[in-house]
N, C-alpha and C positions, 0 to 999 in steps of 0.2 A: 453730525458732526461737530454742531456745538456742544452738546453731552460729553463726546469722546473726550474732547479739549480740557474740558469743564475738570475731565475724570483722571487726565493725565496733571495738571498744575494742579488738582489734590490730592497723588498718590507727591509729584517729585515736595510741593509744599511737606507734607512730610514725613515724606528721608531726609529733605533740611534739619529738619527740627528734630530728628533724631540722628542725626551725627553732630548739630551741636550744641544736644544735650552735656556730652560732656561725660556720659554713663561709659565705659569700657566693663568687655569679660578678662577681668583679672584671671579669672582660673584659667581660663585655656594657656594665658601671656603666660601666667608660671609653670606650669605644663610643658613649653617651650622652650623652656633655658634651658639649654648645656651645663649637665658634669662638669664643676671645674676640671682642668687637668693641670695634673700635683705632683708632677714633675718640671724641674730646672732644663733638663737635656731631649733631644729629641728621641722620640720614642725608635726612631729607625736604628740610625748612626752611635745617638749615644753622647755627641756636639753637645753646646753645651749653646741654650737656646743664645740667641744674636750672635749668636760669634761667625755666621753668613751672610748676616744684616738682621732684617727683622723676619719674624718668624712666619714659618706659614700654619693658618691656623684654618683648621673643617671641622665635625662634628659629624658625629659616628655614632649612627645606632642611638644621639640621646648624649653620645661621648664628646666633648671636644675634646680635640688631638694639635700639640702641635706637632710640628721638622722645624729642623734647620736651615732647611730650603726646600727649594720643588723637585730638585734629585730624590729626595726621598719618600714621594708622595705616591710615587707607583710601586714602591716598594711594598711600601702598608697597604694598598688596594690591590696587589697582591694573593697576599693572605693578614689579615686583618688580627688576625688571631692569634696568630705568632709574635704580635711585640704588645695589643692588648692584655697580655699574662704581666707586663710592664707594669700596670697601674694595678693588677691586685693586689701586690706588693710593695708599692709603695705608702713610707710609709708607718708600714709593718718591719721595717730594717734595725730598730732599735734596739 
């Protein structure tokens, strides 16, 4: 019993030292960063972001998506491909 307690205490101490060492895996954190949303308008309605209050933001397959309101989210979720094409053309209208 005393040996088990000693092992558990040693494990807890090792975990505490590891947690406090300040080392972080920045590789996975960078991979989790979504691609920024390039438009100033809602991907569904085309309304300016902020025109209906604070924009609704989601991440879809690593891409940040913004909506003018909650009501636009179900339309996107029903057929994402229909709207994602707008992102392919963003910045190429010049």
